[in-house]
N, C-alpha and C positions, 0 to 999 in steps of 0.2 A: 433400404438403408435407413438406419435411424436418423431422425431429424435433429440430433443433438450430438455434441462432441463428448468424448469420454471424459470422465471426472478428472483425470490427471492431465488434461490438456489445457491449453490456453483458452480462456473464455471466448465464446462466439462473439460477444459484444466487442472485444478487442479487435477481432478481424473485421467486423462490420465497420468500425470506425476507420480502420486503415483503408478498406475498400472504398468507402465514401470519400476519403481524402484522395485516393487515387483517381476516382471519377472526377472530382473537382479539379485536381491538378491537370489531368489530361484535357479537360474542357478549357482551362485557362491557357495552358501551354500550346495546345493545338490551335486555339483561336489566335494567339499571339503570332504563331508562325504563319498562319493563313493571312491574317490582316496586316501584319507588320513584318513581311518576310525579310527585309534587309536589316532590320534592327539588331538581330542577334549577331550578325556578321560585324556590324559596327561596334557592338559591345565587346567582342573579343579581338577587335583590331584586324579583322580579316576582310579583304575586299569581297563584296557580295558577288556571287556567281552571276553570269549573264543569263542563267536559266533559273531564275527565281521561281518560276511556275512549278518546277520539280520539287523545290523546297516547300512550296505551298501544298503540294500533294502529300508530302511527308506530314505536314500539319493536319491535313484531312485524315490521314491514316491514324494519327494520334487521337484525333477527335472521335473516331469510330470506336475506340476502346472505352471511352467515357461511359456510354450507356451500359456496357457490359459490367464495368466495375460498379456502377450505380445499382444495377440489379443484384449483383453479388453482395453489395452492402445491405440489401434488404433481406436476402435469403442465401447466405453463403453456401450452404450445403446443396441446395437445389441448383444454384448456378456455379458450382465448383469448377466446371469445365471452362468457364470464361476465365477463371484464374489460371488454369493450365495454359490456355492460349496467351493470356497476358504475360505469364512468366516466360513462355517461349519467345515472345517478341522482345521482352526485356533482356533476354540472354543473347539473342541473335543481333540486336542492335550494337552492343559492345564488340561482338565478334566482327561485324561488318566494319565498324570504325577502326578497330585494330588492324584489320587487313588493309584498309585504305591508308591509314597512317604509315604502316610498314612500307607500302608502295610509294609513299611520298605524295599521295593524292589529297590528303587532309592534314592540316597542322595539328599538333597535340592540343592546342587551345580549343579546337573544335570539340574535343572530347569532354569539355566541361558539361555539356548537355547530358552526358552519361550519368553524372552524379545524381541529378534529380529525376531524370527521365527513367533511369533503369536501376542503378545500383542500390539506391536507398530502399527500393521496394523488394529487393531479393529476399532479405531475411523473413519478412512477414509472409510473403507469397510462398516461400519454401516451407516455412513452419506449418502454414495452413494446409498446403498440399500433402505434406508428410502426414499430418493428422488424418486427412481424407484417405490417403493410401492405406494407412493402418486400419481405418474403419472399413474400407472396402475390401480388404484382404490382399493388398499389394499394389505397387505402382502400375503394373501392367493392367490390372482391372480398372484402375482409375483412368488411365489414358485411353483405354479401349471404350470407355463410356459405360461400363457395366454398373 
């Protein structure tokens, strides 16, 4: 695979900057959740759950994405599959929240996390992966790791 994006595509430096921002964001947000687990609940006016350790595990999962995004910021084409995994997580998070909110398990206010954790990243992740899919000959080849 060529180690550059096609001429009519968004410049690789733009994606590098976004992936670096995603790495830093995940490092900060994940650390916040791990080390100050009840503070987000206080911020949105929701009583913290009695199982804060599970919320801290969520923070650890968020932290795990940070190095992947950092590596992708250094060489987006080589580490493109980390962005596939990242986008999958950023799509499943809102689905899980909507299901929980629909069942009355989480208040809508809890969904504020979706704005910065997930939704803001969708456009750039999707644009990047679209360009990678075009370069690789299709989405199936991209997700198969070819």
